[in-house]
C-alpha positions as CSV (number, residue, x, y, z in Angstrom):
1,M,-0.1,-0.1,0.0
2,K,3.1,2.1,0.7
3,F,4.2,1.9,-2.8
4,L,1.1,3.0,-4.3
5,K,1.5,6.2,-2.4
6,L,4.8,6.7,-4.3
7,I,3.7,6.4,-7.8
8,P,3.4,10.0,-8.3
9,L,6.5,10.5,-7.2
10,F,8.2,8.3,-9.7
11,A,5.7,9.5,-12.8
12,L,6.8,13.2,-11.9
13,L,10.7,12.0,-11.6
14,C,10.0,10.3,-15.2
15,F,8.6,13.2,-16.4
16,I,11.1,15.7,-15.2
17,G,13.5,13.3,-16.7
18,C,12.5,13.1,-20.2
19,D,12.2,16.8,-21.0
20,D,13.5,17.4,-24.4
21,S,14.1,21.2,-23.7
22,K,18.0,21.2,-24.2
23,K,19.7,25.0,-24.2
24,E,22.5,25.6,-26.5
25,A,25.8,25.9,-24.9
26,D,26.5,29.5,-26.3
27,D,23.5,30.7,-24.5
28,M,24.4,29.1,-21.0
29,E,26.6,31.5,-18.8
30,E,28.3,29.7,-16.0
31,M,26.6,31.1,-13.0
32,E,27.1,30.0,-9.4
33,V,23.9,28.2,-8.2
34,R,24.0,27.4,-4.5
35,D,23.4,24.0,-3.5
36,P,19.9,22.7,-3.0
37,S,20.3,21.9,0.7
38,E,21.1,25.6,1.4
39,T,17.4,26.4,-0.4
40,N,15.9,23.5,1.9
41,K,17.3,25.1,4.9
42,E,16.0,28.6,3.6
43,W,12.4,26.9,3.2
44,M,12.5,25.3,6.4
45,D,13.5,28.8,8.4
46,A,10.7,30.5,6.7
47,W,8.2,27.7,7.5
48,N,9.4,27.9,11.1
49,A,9.1,32.1,10.6
50,N,5.7,31.4,9.7
51,D,6.5,33.3,6.5
52,P,4.1,32.1,3.7
53,D,5.2,34.7,1.2
54,K,8.8,33.7,1.6
55,L,7.8,29.9,1.0
56,Q,6.3,30.9,-1.8
57,S,9.0,32.8,-3.3
58,L,11.0,29.0,-3.0
59,T,7.8,27.5,-5.0
60,A,7.8,27.1,-8.5
61,S,4.4,28.6,-9.7
62,N,3.3,25.0,-11.2
63,A,4.1,22.9,-8.0
64,V,1.9,20.3,-7.3
65,L,0.9,19.2,-3.8
66,Y,-0.1,15.7,-2.7
67,M,-1.3,15.1,1.0
68,D,-1.5,11.2,2.1
69,G,-1.0,10.4,-1.7
70,E,-4.1,12.6,-3.0
71,A,-3.5,15.2,-5.3
72,F,-4.4,18.8,-4.6
73,E,-5.5,21.5,-6.9
74,S,-3.0,23.4,-8.8
75,D,-2.8,26.5,-6.8
76,S,-3.1,24.5,-3.4
77,I,0.3,24.8,-2.4
78,S,-0.1,28.4,-2.0
79,A,-3.2,28.1,-0.1
80,W,-1.4,25.5,2.1
81,Y,1.4,28.0,2.8
82,Q,-1.0,30.6,3.9
83,N,-3.4,28.3,5.9
84,S,-0.8,25.7,7.5
85,A,2.4,27.7,8.1
86,P,0.9,30.3,10.9
87,M,-0.7,27.4,12.8
88,M,2.2,25.0,13.0
89,R,5.9,25.4,15.1
90,D,9.2,24.0,15.6
91,L,8.9,22.1,12.4
92,N,12.2,19.4,12.2
93,T,12.8,16.9,9.3
94,S,15.0,14.0,9.5
95,P,16.3,13.5,5.6
96,E,16.9,9.7,4.9
97,L,17.6,10.2,1.2
98,K,19.0,13.0,-0.7
99,Y,20.1,13.4,-4.7
100,S,20.6,16.1,-6.6
101,S,21.9,17.0,-10.1
102,D,22.5,20.2,-12.3
103,S,18.7,20.6,-12.8
104,I,17.0,18.3,-10.4
105,A,17.1,17.5,-6.3
106,Y,14.9,15.8,-4.0
107,E,14.6,15.0,-0.6
108,V,12.9,11.9,1.1
109,G,12.8,12.0,5.1
110,T,10.2,11.8,8.2
111,Y,9.2,15.1,10.0
112,R,7.5,16.5,13.2
113,H,6.0,19.2,14.3
114,M,3.6,21.1,16.6
115,V,0.7,23.1,16.6
116,K,0.6,26.6,18.2
117,E,-1.7,26.8,21.2
118,D,-2.0,22.9,21.6
119,S,-2.4,22.2,25.3
120,L,-1.4,18.8,25.0
121,N,1.4,19.6,22.9
122,T,0.9,16.5,20.6
123,P,3.5,15.8,17.9
124,H,2.5,15.6,14.4
125,E,4.7,13.1,12.3
126,G,4.9,11.6,8.9
127,T,7.1,11.4,5.9
128,Y,7.6,13.6,3.3
129,T,9.0,13.9,0.0
130,V,10.2,17.6,-1.8
131,I,11.4,17.5,-5.6
132,W,13.6,20.7,-6.2
133,E,13.8,22.0,-9.9
134,R,16.6,24.5,-10.8
135,A,14.9,27.6,-12.3
136,D,16.3,31.0,-13.1
137,N,19.6,29.9,-11.6
138,D,18.2,28.9,-8.2
139,W,16.1,26.0,-6.9
140,K,12.2,26.1,-6.7
141,V,10.0,23.5,-4.8
142,R,8.3,21.7,-7.9
143,F,6.6,18.8,-5.9
144,M,5.8,18.1,-2.3
145,N,4.0,15.1,-0.8
146,I,3.5,15.0,2.5
147,T,1.8,11.8,4.2
148,E,0.9,12.0,8.1
149,K,1.8,9.2,10.1
150,H,-1.8,7.5,11.6
151,S,-2.1,5.1,14.5
152,D,-2.6,1.8,13.7
153,T,-5.9,0.8,14.0
154,T,-5.3,-3.1,13.2
155,S,-3.6,-3.9,15.9
156,T,-4.6,-7.1,17.8
157,E,-2.7,-7.0,21.1
158,N,-4.5,-5.7,24.1
159,D,-2.9,-3.5,26.3
160,E,-3.0,-4.7,30.1
């Protein structure tokens, strides 16, 4: 079942990898492009600062958001930033897999955050996948999949 949630990721990687648009070497100037991990840190800092405008500036206009394996509408990532960033706090990520090339980078891992004004201080946890695409000599979020960790309700063991 978990494999099915990764199908959109593999489809997007295939789509991006098969892009036929190539630029002439003469047209390309060598410009220093920062490492994608620096952009990722900037994104995390903006999230923890509850700055949806900065988050949006680090996101491609055609970015795709999936939540628990379900696609959201095309402009939903901006709405998600506006609604979610202000209510969350202390976002922590633990990358488990990273990759970067000249034009694409991705990170897969687990996350944990708290919700403001939650008197029980209940942590929210899950997994995430973020694909960064190089655009205009910087990195932009192109795809994001967030899957919340749900309690196992199929357990047959009784607590004693």
